[in-house]
MDAnalysis code that builds the backbone (N, CA, C; Angstrom):
import MDAnalysis as mda
import numpy as np

u = mda.Universe.empty(450, n_residues=150, atom_resindex=np.repeat(np.arange(150), 3), trajectory=True)
u.add_TopologyAttr("name", ["N", "CA", "C"] * 150)
u.add_TopologyAttr("resid", np.arange(1, 151))
u.add_TopologyAttr("resname", ["MET", "SER", "THR", "LEU", "HIS", "ILE", "ARG", "PRO", "ALA", "THR", "ARG", "GLY", "ASP", "ILE", "SER", "ALA", "ILE", "VAL", "ALA", "MET", "LEU", "ALA", "ASP", "ASP", "PRO", "LEU", "GLY", "ALA", "GLN", "ARG", "GLU", "SER", "PRO", "ASP", "ASP", "LEU", "THR", "PRO", "TYR", "HIS", "GLN", "ALA", "PHE", "ASP", "ARG", "LEU", "ASP", "GLU", "ASP", "LYS", "ASN", "GLN", "HIS", "LEU", "VAL", "VAL", "ALA", "GLU", "ARG", "ASP", "GLY", "GLU", "ILE", "VAL", "GLY", "THR", "LEU", "GLN", "LEU", "SER", "VAL", "LEU", "HIS", "GLY", "LEU", "SER", "ARG", "GLN", "GLY", "THR", "THR", "ARG", "THR", "ILE", "ILE", "GLU", "ALA", "VAL", "ARG", "VAL", "SER", "ALA", "ALA", "THR", "ARG", "GLY", "GLY", "GLY", "LEU", "GLY", "THR", "GLN", "LEU", "ILE", "THR", "TRP", "ALA", "ILE", "GLU", "GLU", "SER", "ARG", "ARG", "GLN", "GLY", "ALA", "SER", "LEU", "VAL", "GLN", "LEU", "THR", "SER", "ASP", "ALA", "THR", "ARG", "GLY", "ASP", "ALA", "HIS", "ARG", "PHE", "TYR", "LYS", "ARG", "LEU", "GLY", "PHE", "VAL", "ASP", "SER", "HIS", "VAL", "GLY", "PHE", "LYS", "LEU", "THR", "LEU"])
u.atoms.positions = np.array([
    [139.999, 79.798, 115.112],
    [139.207, 81.034, 114.843],
    [138.762, 81.611, 116.894],
    [139.100, 82.607, 116.697],
    [138.493, 82.926, 117.702],
    [138.012, 83.601, 118.916],
    [137.204, 83.653, 120.012],
    [136.303, 83.442, 120.290],
    [135.341, 84.539, 120.381],
    [133.746, 83.850, 120.170],
    [133.080, 84.783, 120.665],
    [132.611, 84.958, 121.596],
    [132.021, 86.115, 121.630],
    [131.578, 86.854, 123.306],
    [130.153, 87.778, 123.502],
    [129.700, 86.660, 123.629],
    [128.235, 87.272, 123.724],
    [128.467, 88.272, 124.968],
    [127.729, 89.445, 124.549],
    [127.030, 90.649, 126.165],
    [126.630, 91.493, 125.446],
    [125.426, 92.207, 127.024],
    [124.792, 93.125, 126.374],
    [124.792, 94.732, 125.678],
    [124.229, 94.188, 124.436],
    [124.322, 95.529, 123.384],
    [124.313, 97.161, 124.181],
    [125.542, 97.809, 123.623],
    [125.795, 99.414, 124.276],
    [124.911, 100.421, 122.794],
    [125.241, 101.226, 123.744],
    [124.152, 102.744, 122.320],
    [125.048, 102.631, 120.825],
    [126.248, 102.103, 121.691],
    [127.506, 102.423, 120.750],
    [127.386, 100.772, 119.471],
    [126.086, 99.967, 119.743],
    [126.300, 99.201, 118.634],
    [125.372, 99.345, 117.728],
    [124.422, 100.514, 118.684],
    [122.956, 100.369, 117.106],
    [123.086, 100.123, 116.096],
    [123.549, 100.887, 115.625],
    [124.297, 101.737, 114.131],
    [124.494, 99.911, 113.473],
    [125.475, 99.076, 114.233],
    [125.874, 97.667, 113.659],
    [124.631, 96.343, 113.484],
    [123.607, 96.769, 114.983],
    [122.819, 96.119, 114.661],
    [121.821, 96.193, 113.958],
    [121.318, 97.379, 113.558],
    [120.594, 97.991, 112.348],
    [120.768, 97.462, 111.190],
    [122.315, 98.227, 110.748],
    [122.399, 96.886, 109.896],
    [122.138, 95.915, 109.613],
    [122.584, 94.639, 110.417],
    [121.974, 93.426, 110.383],
    [120.771, 93.402, 110.035],
    [120.105, 93.932, 111.085],
    [118.209, 94.334, 110.862],
    [118.127, 93.924, 110.089],
    [117.963, 95.035, 108.834],
    [117.983, 95.820, 107.647],
    [119.004, 94.278, 106.334],
    [119.883, 94.143, 106.654],
    [120.251, 93.045, 105.760],
    [119.459, 92.201, 105.526],
    [118.354, 91.431, 104.757],
    [117.709, 90.925, 104.420],
    [116.478, 91.649, 103.425],
    [116.155, 90.725, 103.220],
    [114.801, 90.977, 102.302],
    [113.416, 91.927, 102.484],
    [113.183, 91.132, 104.584],
    [112.040, 92.385, 104.735],
    [112.455, 93.213, 105.523],
    [114.059, 92.806, 105.912],
    [114.407, 94.115, 107.082],
    [114.173, 94.997, 105.640],
    [115.010, 94.896, 104.569],
    [114.916, 96.392, 103.637],
    [114.264, 96.961, 103.945],
    [112.754, 96.201, 103.677],
    [111.831, 97.274, 103.871],
    [111.506, 97.702, 104.964],
    [111.442, 97.480, 105.987],
    [111.099, 97.993, 107.335],
    [111.825, 98.363, 107.939],
    [113.169, 98.103, 107.911],
    [114.492, 99.405, 108.821],
    [114.614, 100.338, 107.696],
    [115.613, 101.021, 108.653],
    [115.814, 102.720, 108.070],
    [117.647, 102.945, 108.534],
    [118.278, 102.306, 108.362],
    [119.445, 102.988, 109.143],
    [120.495, 103.831, 108.895],
    [119.571, 104.649, 107.966],
    [119.955, 106.307, 107.638],
    [119.069, 107.144, 108.777],
    [118.389, 106.766, 109.990],
    [117.998, 107.975, 110.435],
    [117.834, 107.293, 112.299],
    [118.958, 106.495, 113.106],
    [118.704, 106.062, 114.110],
    [118.025, 106.891, 115.405],
    [117.750, 107.507, 115.225],
    [116.476, 108.298, 115.884],
    [115.498, 107.474, 116.795],
    [115.254, 106.935, 115.727],
    [113.862, 105.568, 117.179],
    [114.300, 104.595, 117.269],
    [115.593, 104.156, 116.923],
    [116.101, 102.684, 117.368],
    [117.091, 103.089, 118.508],
    [117.531, 104.637, 118.448],
    [118.119, 105.257, 120.805],
    [117.469, 105.102, 120.954],
    [115.961, 105.668, 120.923],
    [114.515, 105.695, 121.388],
    [114.292, 104.757, 122.056],
    [114.273, 103.513, 121.357],
    [113.786, 102.102, 121.521],
    [115.185, 101.449, 122.312],
    [116.264, 101.852, 122.087],
    [117.697, 100.940, 122.667],
    [117.316, 101.628, 124.734],
    [116.744, 102.994, 124.668],
    [116.447, 103.709, 125.874],
    [114.934, 102.285, 126.513],
    [114.221, 102.775, 126.487],
    [112.968, 102.094, 126.790],
    [113.830, 100.513, 126.935],
    [114.291, 99.922, 126.071],
    [115.291, 98.463, 126.355],
    [115.921, 98.332, 127.693],
    [117.034, 99.014, 127.949],
    [117.869, 98.981, 128.352],
    [117.440, 99.409, 129.991],
    [115.933, 100.034, 130.173],
    [114.926, 100.355, 131.334],
    [114.919, 99.267, 131.652],
    [114.437, 98.424, 131.351],
    [113.748, 97.024, 131.296],
    [114.263, 96.528, 131.727],
    [113.828, 95.762, 133.154],
    [115.278, 94.401, 133.144],
    [115.311, 92.643, 133.135],
    [113.775, 93.352, 132.133],
    [112.868, 92.127, 131.260],
    [113.543, 91.658, 129.678],
    [114.179, 92.365, 129.065],
    [114.526, 92.642, 128.074],
    [116.602, 92.699, 128.563],
    [116.378, 91.764, 127.597],
    [118.116, 91.871, 127.197],
    [118.210, 91.548, 125.566],
    [118.804, 92.747, 125.492],
    [118.969, 92.951, 123.905],
    [120.987, 92.841, 124.279],
    [120.878, 92.024, 123.345],
    [122.971, 91.616, 123.760],
    [123.814, 91.346, 122.097],
    [124.520, 91.689, 122.248],
    [125.328, 91.201, 120.428],
    [125.966, 90.182, 120.844],
    [126.910, 89.546, 119.490],
    [127.720, 89.059, 119.399],
    [129.013, 89.382, 118.770],
    [130.315, 89.043, 120.065],
    [131.542, 89.877, 119.698],
    [132.391, 88.660, 118.933],
    [132.767, 89.614, 117.508],
    [134.413, 88.482, 117.538],
    [135.286, 89.166, 116.942],
    [136.745, 89.501, 117.778],
    [138.042, 89.840, 117.447],
    [137.473, 91.945, 116.741],
    [136.353, 92.495, 118.293],
    [136.120, 93.599, 118.858],
    [135.067, 93.507, 117.138],
    [134.538, 93.369, 117.038],
    [133.394, 93.313, 115.194],
    [132.047, 92.253, 115.694],
    [130.367, 93.490, 115.486],
    [130.042, 92.927, 115.903],
    [128.985, 92.040, 114.717],
    [128.434, 90.490, 115.212],
    [128.394, 88.905, 114.292],
    [127.276, 88.929, 114.464],
    [126.575, 89.288, 115.365],
    [125.603, 88.470, 115.533],
    [124.367, 89.444, 116.292],
    [122.885, 89.459, 116.886],
    [122.582, 89.688, 117.899],
    [121.077, 89.700, 118.351],
    [120.126, 89.370, 119.041],
    [119.352, 88.713, 119.360],
    [118.807, 89.689, 120.686],
    [117.875, 89.566, 119.899],
    [117.108, 89.579, 122.240],
    [116.022, 88.706, 122.289],
    [115.966, 88.805, 123.786],
    [115.221, 88.110, 124.473],
    [114.529, 88.708, 125.476],
    [113.288, 88.279, 125.621],
    [112.159, 89.153, 126.299],
    [111.877, 88.006, 127.487],
    [111.498, 88.671, 129.255],
    [111.189, 87.535, 129.592],
    [109.669, 87.925, 130.354],
    [109.417, 87.174, 129.688],
    [107.510, 87.327, 130.310],
    [106.639, 86.360, 131.323],
    [106.488, 86.606, 133.501],
    [105.919, 85.897, 133.967],
    [104.742, 86.373, 133.443],
    [103.829, 85.408, 134.179],
    [102.084, 85.068, 133.285],
    [101.836, 84.462, 134.284],
    [100.814, 84.555, 134.774],
    [99.370, 83.319, 135.121],
    [98.994, 81.888, 134.490],
    [99.352, 82.038, 132.795],
    [99.245, 80.782, 132.543],
    [100.347, 79.988, 132.539],
    [99.873, 78.470, 132.261],
    [100.095, 76.961, 132.531],
    [101.165, 77.357, 134.554],
    [100.205, 77.547, 134.537],
    [100.879, 77.015, 135.858],
    [101.853, 78.370, 136.558],
    [101.264, 79.583, 135.963],
    [102.399, 81.454, 136.851],
    [103.982, 80.739, 135.792],
    [104.011, 80.722, 134.808],
    [104.777, 80.148, 134.235],
    [105.778, 80.851, 133.064],
    [106.768, 81.355, 133.970],
    [107.762, 82.716, 132.719],
    [107.573, 81.712, 131.934],
    [108.235, 82.391, 130.600],
    [108.641, 81.788, 129.174],
    [108.885, 83.703, 129.171],
    [110.006, 82.841, 128.035],
    [111.376, 84.299, 127.192],
    [110.929, 84.452, 125.622],
    [110.993, 85.298, 125.353],
    [110.517, 85.334, 123.687],
    [111.695, 85.817, 123.209],
    [112.555, 84.797, 122.120],
    [113.369, 85.222, 121.222],
    [112.475, 86.106, 120.457],
    [113.748, 87.122, 120.265],
    [113.619, 87.164, 118.733],
    [114.835, 88.792, 118.272],
    [114.127, 88.683, 116.787],
    [114.772, 89.840, 115.548],
    [116.621, 89.282, 116.215],
    [116.632, 87.571, 116.159],
    [117.668, 86.796, 115.559],
    [119.099, 87.103, 114.226],
    [119.744, 87.494, 114.348],
    [120.393, 87.947, 112.802],
    [122.124, 87.734, 113.428],
    [122.410, 87.539, 112.363],
    [123.703, 87.234, 112.210],
    [124.350, 87.677, 110.608],
    [125.342, 88.145, 110.388],
    [126.753, 89.184, 110.151],
    [126.492, 88.568, 108.306],
    [126.308, 88.878, 107.160],
    [126.037, 88.622, 106.185],
    [127.605, 87.247, 106.001],
    [128.518, 87.584, 106.839],
    [129.978, 87.780, 106.366],
    [130.443, 86.092, 106.766],
    [129.175, 86.422, 108.433],
    [129.089, 84.633, 108.855],
    [128.006, 83.556, 108.969],
    [127.728, 84.519, 108.210],
    [126.799, 83.086, 107.703],
    [127.290, 81.875, 107.862],
    [126.677, 80.523, 108.768],
    [126.634, 79.578, 107.507],
    [128.663, 78.469, 108.622],
    [128.920, 79.504, 109.881],
    [129.476, 79.301, 110.942],
    [128.939, 78.762, 111.719],
    [128.187, 78.516, 112.229],
    [127.878, 77.897, 114.071],
    [127.247, 79.155, 114.256],
    [127.353, 80.316, 114.105],
    [127.143, 81.428, 115.074],
    [126.243, 81.249, 115.576],
    [124.970, 82.013, 114.876],
    [123.744, 80.507, 115.186],
    [122.677, 80.504, 116.110],
    [123.757, 78.526, 116.097],
    [123.402, 77.555, 117.230],
    [123.971, 78.694, 118.602],
    [125.018, 80.005, 118.594],
    [125.459, 79.766, 119.747],
    [125.038, 81.141, 120.201],
    [124.413, 81.853, 119.193],
    [123.551, 82.716, 120.574],
    [122.201, 81.845, 120.455],
    [121.592, 81.171, 120.117],
    [120.330, 80.974, 120.381],
    [120.091, 79.861, 121.850],
    [121.455, 79.170, 121.532],
    [122.394, 77.976, 123.282],
    [122.230, 79.356, 124.067],
    [122.662, 80.356, 124.135],
    [123.298, 81.306, 125.117],
    [121.298, 81.619, 125.823],
    [121.130, 82.107, 124.331],
    [119.107, 82.012, 125.356],
    [118.216, 81.769, 125.992],
    [118.932, 80.282, 125.079],
    [118.336, 78.771, 126.434],
    [118.396, 78.714, 127.674],
    [119.659, 79.404, 127.152],
    [120.583, 79.361, 129.048],
    [120.067, 80.729, 129.587],
    [120.276, 81.184, 128.716],
    [119.611, 82.861, 129.885],
    [118.110, 83.166, 130.296],
    [117.404, 81.787, 129.299],
    [116.172, 82.097, 129.863],
    [115.786, 80.990, 130.949],
    [116.670, 79.758, 130.671],
    [117.015, 79.028, 132.109],
    [117.438, 79.886, 133.756],
    [118.086, 80.664, 132.745],
    [119.181, 81.325, 134.535],
    [117.886, 82.226, 135.176],
    [117.237, 82.712, 133.933],
    [115.703, 83.520, 134.460],
    [114.675, 82.849, 135.129],
    [114.466, 81.738, 135.275],
    [113.619, 81.073, 135.708],
    [112.871, 80.420, 134.880],
    [112.962, 80.721, 133.669],
    [111.585, 80.121, 132.631],
    [111.789, 79.123, 132.389],
    [110.057, 77.911, 131.963],
    [110.379, 76.981, 131.698],
    [110.281, 76.464, 130.658],
    [109.991, 77.703, 129.520],
    [109.782, 77.798, 127.722],
    [110.596, 79.019, 127.070],
    [110.610, 78.108, 126.721],
    [111.084, 79.948, 124.989],
    [109.972, 79.897, 124.289],
    [109.690, 80.571, 123.911],
    [108.966, 80.864, 122.438],
    [109.500, 81.802, 121.264],
    [109.958, 81.049, 120.114],
    [110.659, 82.434, 119.180],
    [109.120, 82.621, 117.894],
    [108.617, 83.689, 116.823],
    [108.016, 83.677, 115.935],
    [109.016, 83.916, 114.942],
    [108.995, 83.231, 113.653],
    [109.491, 83.328, 112.250],
    [108.553, 84.318, 110.977],
    [109.183, 84.914, 110.432],
    [108.794, 85.417, 109.588],
    [107.860, 83.620, 108.801],
    [107.253, 83.134, 107.920],
    [106.442, 82.417, 107.128],
    [106.727, 82.220, 106.041],
    [107.842, 82.876, 105.234],
    [108.915, 82.994, 104.530],
    [110.706, 82.174, 104.591],
    [110.449, 82.310, 105.678],
    [111.788, 82.091, 106.210],
    [112.290, 80.427, 106.078],
    [111.756, 80.293, 105.562],
    [112.362, 77.932, 105.370],
    [114.058, 77.781, 106.153],
    [114.699, 78.740, 105.284],
    [115.443, 78.303, 106.097],
    [116.171, 78.304, 107.694],
    [115.221, 79.621, 108.523],
    [115.370, 79.999, 110.025],
    [113.638, 78.956, 110.300],
    [113.091, 78.041, 109.602],
    [112.387, 78.031, 110.438],
    [113.009, 76.084, 110.479],
    [114.052, 75.771, 109.900],
    [114.448, 73.956, 109.669],
    [115.459, 74.105, 110.919],
    [116.344, 75.742, 110.087],
    [117.673, 75.950, 111.567],
    [116.674, 75.490, 113.067],
    [115.332, 76.380, 113.770],
    [115.382, 76.318, 115.262],
    [114.204, 74.753, 115.534],
    [114.109, 74.007, 113.995],
    [113.434, 72.377, 114.447],
    [114.542, 71.870, 114.333],
    [116.085, 72.240, 113.967],
    [117.051, 72.097, 114.603],
    [117.633, 71.115, 116.153],
    [117.482, 73.088, 115.822],
    [117.384, 72.783, 117.779],
    [116.588, 72.813, 118.758],
    [115.456, 71.917, 118.395],
    [114.738, 71.977, 118.607],
    [113.316, 72.046, 119.708],
    [113.204, 73.466, 118.827],
    [112.217, 74.238, 118.368],
    [110.982, 73.314, 117.865],
    [109.233, 73.087, 118.296],
    [108.653, 72.922, 117.589],
    [107.307, 74.073, 116.937],
    [107.179, 73.512, 115.800],
    [106.609, 74.781, 114.968],
    [104.093, 74.509, 115.824],
    [104.581, 74.907, 117.159],
    [103.978, 74.083, 117.732],
    [102.287, 74.826, 117.870],
    [102.476, 76.527, 117.196],
    [101.655, 77.589, 116.480],
    [101.338, 78.212, 115.769],
    [99.998, 78.958, 115.420],
    [99.804, 79.798, 114.325],
    [100.503, 81.182, 115.567],
    [100.505, 81.909, 114.692],
    [100.914, 83.854, 114.640],
    [100.020, 84.545, 114.391],
    [99.749, 85.185, 114.952],
    [98.924, 86.649, 114.044],
    [99.464, 87.940, 114.251],
    [99.314, 88.831, 113.635],
    [100.151, 89.849, 113.547],
    [98.793, 91.485, 113.563],
    [99.156, 92.365, 113.793],
    [97.427, 93.295, 114.202],
    [98.771, 94.141, 113.687],
    [98.877, 95.241, 112.432],
    [99.912, 96.430, 112.041],
    [99.077, 97.478, 112.889],
    [99.758, 98.699, 114.423],
    [98.617, 99.968, 115.046],
    [99.056, 100.763, 113.621],
])
């Protein structure tokens, strides 16, 4: 098996990232890979923010995974820095081969490097397989999440 390289995403990766975001029943409802304009605008905002880390996993020149790691500095928990893992995706052709574990392991290690003492994430309530995956990696379902669409 060839080496996996996790690196910062570039503008040139946007199409591959959006394709992965759209490649499941939930993503198919909310992503629009035919119009990348809003994704380019969002990428520019992320790229300017030192606390946002959008990465891709690349193997043999092909983008096979992605995630976003956000660093949050706060006052709670005695001034704890925490990170939030979002938008974890692995290409359909490579699922089940350990790539998701490698991505999350990278995110945890990067969180430590950023000085975080807590890593958190959310996962849609319908993603039972993802929940089992995160629990296997040591995450605990300790909170109930809420969203308000604006």
